[in-house]
C-alpha positions in Angstrom: 22.8 10.7 0.5 21.7 7.3 1.7 19.0 5.2 -0.1 15.4 5.5 1.1 14.8 2.7 3.6 11.0 2.3 3.3 10.0 0.8 -0.1 6.6 0.6 -1.5 5.3 -3.0 -1.9 4.4 -4.5 -5.4 0.7 -4.2 -4.4 1.1 -0.6 -3.3 2.8 0.3 -6.6 0.2 -1.6 -8.6 -2.7 0.1 -6.9 -1.0 3.4 -6.7 -0.4 3.6 -10.4 -3.9 2.4 -11.3 -5.5 5.0 -8.9 -3.1 7.8 -10.1 -4.4 7.2 -13.7 -8.0 7.2 -12.5 -7.6 10.3 -10.4 -6.0 12.3 -13.4 -8.1 11.0 -16.3 -11.3 9.6 -15.0 -12.5 10.7 -11.6 -12.9 14.4 -12.4 -15.1 13.6 -15.4 -17.1 11.1 -13.3 -17.7 13.6 -10.5 -18.9 16.2 -13.0 -21.3 13.8 -14.6 -22.6 12.7 -11.1 -23.2 16.2 -10.1 -25.2 17.0 -13.3 -27.1 13.6 -13.5 -28.0 13.5 -9.8 -28.8 17.2 -9.8 -26.5 17.6 -6.6 -25.8 21.3 -7.6 -22.5 21.3 -6.0 -20.3 24.4 -6.5 -16.8 24.1 -8.0 -15.4 24.3 -4.6 -17.7 21.7 -3.1 -17.1 19.4 -6.0 -13.3 19.8 -5.6 -13.6 19.1 -1.9 -15.3 15.9 -2.8 -12.5 15.2 -5.1 -9.9 15.9 -2.5 -11.7 13.7 0.0 -12.0 10.8 -2.3 -8.3 10.9 -3.2 -7.2 11.2 0.3 -9.4 8.1 1.5 -8.2 6.0 -1.4 -4.6 7.0 -1.4 -4.1 6.5 2.3 -5.7 3.2 2.3 -3.5 2.1 -0.5 -0.4 3.4 1.3 -1.4 3.0 5.0 1.5 0.6 5.7 4.0 2.9 3.9 2.5 5.9 6.0 3.0 4.1 9.2 6.6 3.0 8.4 7.7 6.4 7.5 6.0 7.7 10.6 8.2 5.5 12.8 11.3 6.9 11.0 10.0 10.4 11.7 9.5 9.7 15.5 13.1 8.5 15.7 14.5 12.0 14.9 11.7 14.5 15.1 13.9 17.4 15.7 16.0 16.6 12.6 12.8 16.2 10.6 11.4 19.7 11.7 14.8 21.3 11.0 15.1 19.8 7.5 11.5 20.7 6.8 12.1 24.3 7.9 15.3 24.4 5.6 13.3 22.8 2.7 10.5 25.5 3.2 12.8 28.4 3.2 14.7 27.0 0.1 11.4 26.5 -1.6 10.4 30.1 -0.8 13.6 31.5 -2.3 13.6 29.5 -5.3 9.9 30.1 -6.0 10.3 33.9 -5.7 13.4 33.8 -7.9 11.4 31.8 -10.6 8.4 34.0 -10.3 10.6 37.0 -10.6 12.2 35.8 -13.7 8.9 34.7 -15.3 7.5 38.2 -14.5 10.4 39.9 -16.1 9.9 37.8 -19.3 6.2 38.0 -19.4 4.7 40.8 -17.3 1.1 39.8 -17.8 1.6 36.2 -16.7 -0.4 34.7 -13.9 -0.8 31.3 -12.5 -4.0 29.8 -13.9 -4.3 27.2 -11.2 -3.8 29.7 -8.5 -6.3 31.9 -10.0 -9.0 28.9 -10.2 -8.2 28.0 -6.6 -8.6 31.7 -5.5 -12.2 31.7 -6.9 -13.0 28.5 -4.8 -11.4 29.9 -1.8 -13.8 33.0 -1.9 -16.7 30.6 -2.4 -15.9 28.1 0.4 -12.9 29.1 2.5 -13.3 26.5 5.2 -13.6 23.6 2.8 -10.6 24.8 0.7 -8.6 25.1 3.9 -9.3 21.5 4.9 -8.8 20.2 1.4 -5.7 22.1 0.3 -3.8 22.2 3.6 -4.6 18.8 5.0 -6.0 16.5 2.3 -4.1 17.4 -0.7 -0.4 17.5 0.7 -0.8 14.0 2.2 -2.3 12.6 -1.0 0.1 14.3 -3.5 3.2 13.6 -1.4 2.2 9.8 -1.3 1.7 9.7 -5.0 4.5 12.0 -6.4 7.1 11.4 -3.8 6.2 8.1 -2.2 5.1 6.4 -5.5 7.1 8.0 -8.2 10.2 9.5 -6.5 10.8 6.7 -4.2 10.3 4.2 -6.8 13.2 5.6 -9.0 15.5 7.1 -6.4 17.4 4.1 -5.2 18.2 3.3 -8.9 18.7 6.9 -10.3 18.5 10.0 -8.1 18.7 12.4 -10.8 15.9 10.6 -12.9 13.9 10.6 -9.6 14.0 14.3 -9.4 13.3 14.9 -13.0 10.3 12.4 -13.4 8.7 13.3 -10.1 9.1 17.1 -10.4 7.8 17.0 -14.1 4.8 14.8 -13.1 4.0 17.0 -10.2 4.1 20.2 -12.3 2.0 18.7 -15.0 -0.6 17.8 -12.5 -1.3 21.4 -11.8 -1.6 22.4 -15.4 -2.9 19.6 -17.6 -6.6 20.2 -17.0 -6.2 23.7 -18.4 -4.8 22.5 -21.8 -6.9 23.9 -24.6 -8.2 26.8 -22.4 -5.0 28.7 -22.2 -2.0 29.3 -24.4 0.9 26.8 -24.6 3.2 29.6 -23.5 1.2 30.4 -20.3 1.0 26.7 -19.4 4.6 26.2 -19.8 5.4 29.2 -17.6 3.0 27.8 -15.0 4.8 24.5 -15.3 8.0 26.2 -14.5 6.5 27.7 -11.3 6.1 24.2 -9.8 9.7 23.0 -10.4 11.1 24.6 -7.0 8.4 22.8 -5.1 9.1 19.4 -6.8 12.9 19.8 -6.2 12.6 20.9 -2.5 10.0 18.3 -1.6 12.1 15.6 -3.1 15.2 16.8 -1.4 13.4 16.8 2.0 12.1 13.3 1.6 15.6 12.1 0.6 17.3 14.0 3.4 15.3 12.7 6.1 14.2 9.4 4.7 10.6 10.1 5.6 7.6 11.2 3.6 6.4 13.2 6.6 9.1 15.9 5.8 7.7 16.9 2.5 4.2 16.5 3.8 4.9 19.1 6.4 6.5 21.6 3.9 3.6 21.1 1.5 1.1 21.9 4.2 3.0 25.0 5.1 3.2 26.2 1.6 -0.6 25.6 0.9 -1.6 27.1 4.1 0.2 30.4 3.3 -1.0 30.5 -0.2 -4.6 29.9 0.6 -4.6 32.4 3.6 -3.2 35.0 1.1 -6.1 34.3 -1.3 -8.9 35.2 1.2 
């Protein structure tokens, strides 16, 4: 595969990494404190939507040039992009079902804790969760985990790019549950996100546009949230 042609600038990487750290370790705590101190009485779903919206706003501002440049590449070969997005989606579904099947065979009582949490919020605020998880989250996460992490490593080490971005992406979905669930359950949940990390990285590298994994991510989340209703 060829090298990725659109590179992040120094300032995009700097502010991207700073905000990624704030998003993971600081912002959730600040929002929870604000909700309590200001007596906003936001539900978990509403608070998560605020979190999604803030992340989307800040990350798209940081990477607006990167987004536009990748958009130009997508428009040069839209049919190829859509075809590879479809292939990536199908391969993801196959791998995801295979991994889930193996996990169920090993641990029949296992369930994905993050999916369970999202399901409760979908029941509480379906429209907000559709907007957040189908439109805001995929763009935000792809810019950070594929655009910032994967692309930042790929041109130097493709294997390492897949490993680091996939592990980081998987960890994003389980780290907040540490201490609440057993280590075994969280590790199994971690494994469930490996197919997504691999397929999204492949789709990005294959088409040279961040918009391909964004489309796949949107499709996967749309199906998942719709099934939770």
